[in-house]
C-alpha positions as CSV (number, residue, x, y, z in Angstrom):
1,Q,-7.1,-162.2,-0.9
2,L,-9.0,-165.0,0.8
3,Q,-12.3,-166.5,-0.1
4,A,-14.0,-168.8,2.4
5,S,-16.8,-171.1,1.3
6,G,-18.6,-174.3,2.1
7,G,-20.8,-173.2,4.9
8,G,-24.5,-174.1,5.0
9,L,-27.3,-175.7,7.0
10,V,-26.7,-179.2,8.4
11,Q,-28.3,-181.4,10.9
12,A,-26.6,-182.2,14.2
13,G,-24.2,-185.1,13.7
14,G,-23.6,-184.1,10.1
15,S,-20.5,-182.9,8.3
16,L,-19.3,-180.0,6.3
17,R,-16.0,-179.1,4.7
18,L,-15.0,-175.4,4.6
19,S,-12.5,-174.1,2.0
20,C,-10.3,-171.1,2.1
21,A,-9.0,-170.2,-1.3
22,R,-6.1,-167.8,-1.6
23,S,-5.3,-165.7,-4.6
24,G,-2.2,-163.7,-5.2
25,S,1.4,-164.6,-4.5
26,L,3.2,-164.7,-1.2
27,L,6.8,-165.1,-0.5
28,K,6.0,-167.2,2.6
29,I,3.1,-168.4,4.7
30,D,3.6,-168.7,8.4
31,T,0.1,-169.9,9.5
32,V,-3.4,-170.4,8.3
33,D,-6.1,-170.3,11.0
34,W,-9.8,-170.9,11.1
35,Y,-11.8,-168.8,13.5
36,R,-15.5,-168.7,14.3
37,Q,-17.8,-166.2,15.8
38,A,-21.3,-167.0,17.1
39,P,-23.8,-164.2,17.8
40,G,-23.0,-162.4,21.0
41,K,-19.7,-164.1,21.4
42,Q,-16.1,-163.2,20.8
43,R,-14.3,-164.6,17.7
44,E,-12.3,-167.6,18.7
45,V,-9.6,-169.6,16.9
46,V,-10.7,-173.2,16.3
47,A,-7.8,-174.6,14.2
48,S,-4.4,-173.7,12.9
49,I,-1.8,-175.1,10.6
50,T,1.8,-173.9,10.3
51,S,4.2,-173.8,7.3
52,G,5.8,-176.9,8.8
53,G,2.5,-178.7,8.8
54,S,1.9,-178.6,12.6
55,T,-1.7,-178.4,13.6
56,S,-3.5,-177.2,16.7
57,Y,-7.1,-177.3,17.7
58,A,-9.4,-175.7,20.2
59,E,-10.5,-178.2,22.9
60,S,-14.1,-177.8,22.0
61,I,-13.7,-179.2,18.5
62,K,-10.7,-181.5,19.0
63,D,-11.2,-184.9,17.3
64,R,-14.1,-183.6,15.3
65,F,-12.5,-181.0,13.1
66,T,-9.4,-181.4,10.9
67,I,-7.5,-178.6,9.2
68,S,-5.5,-179.4,6.1
69,R,-4.1,-177.7,3.0
70,D,-3.2,-178.5,-0.6
71,N,0.5,-178.7,-1.6
72,D,0.9,-175.1,-2.7
73,W,-1.1,-173.5,0.1
74,T,-3.7,-172.3,-2.5
75,V,-6.6,-173.9,-0.5
76,T,-6.9,-174.6,3.2
77,Y,-9.7,-176.9,4.4
78,L,-11.6,-177.4,7.6
79,Q,-13.3,-180.7,7.7
80,M,-16.0,-180.7,10.3
81,T,-17.7,-183.8,11.6
82,S,-20.1,-184.7,14.3
83,L,-21.4,-181.2,14.2
84,K,-23.3,-179.8,17.2
85,S,-25.6,-176.8,17.5
86,D,-22.8,-175.1,19.5
87,D,-20.7,-175.1,16.3
88,S,-23.2,-172.7,14.6
89,A,-21.2,-169.6,13.8
90,V,-19.7,-167.6,11.0
91,Y,-16.3,-169.2,10.2
92,Y,-13.4,-167.1,9.0
93,C,-10.0,-168.0,7.7
94,R,-6.9,-166.0,8.3
95,I,-3.5,-166.2,6.8
96,Q,-0.3,-164.7,8.2
97,G,2.8,-164.5,6.0
98,A,4.8,-162.1,3.9
99,Y,4.7,-160.7,0.4
100,D,8.5,-160.1,0.5
101,P,11.1,-159.8,3.2
102,W,9.9,-156.3,4.2
103,T,6.1,-156.6,3.8
104,P,4.2,-158.9,6.2
105,T,0.6,-159.7,5.6
106,D,-2.3,-160.7,7.9
107,A,-5.4,-161.2,5.9
108,W,-8.9,-162.4,6.7
109,G,-11.5,-164.1,4.5
110,Q,-15.1,-162.8,4.4
111,G,-16.6,-165.5,6.5
112,T,-19.0,-168.4,5.7
113,Q,-22.1,-169.2,7.8
114,V,-22.4,-172.6,9.4
115,T,-25.8,-173.4,10.9
116,V,-26.3,-176.7,12.7
117,S,-29.9,-177.7,13.4
118,S,-30.8,-179.9,16.4
């Protein structure tokens, strides 16, 4: 189970840190992603981190957002800086991994609203 938190209302140019807390045990985690969906738009991936620690970012948020995790993958973070009104959206975390060698998992958190005022 995933619980996303940390969203809120912030002025343009401000910062927020989102958290995605995982509960339950997994045999392995392949990737954790942060997605966002603005009203009337498709959900898009903004940042990803792999089990090996490799990260990737959407071009629109590159150099402004940073994805990271704690040592045991219990919490994954999205540090957002220099926020713009275009960053306003509901942000979701997603985890892909496996409970055991025969049972993969692909789970989503419930979303946290980020609103950037100009």
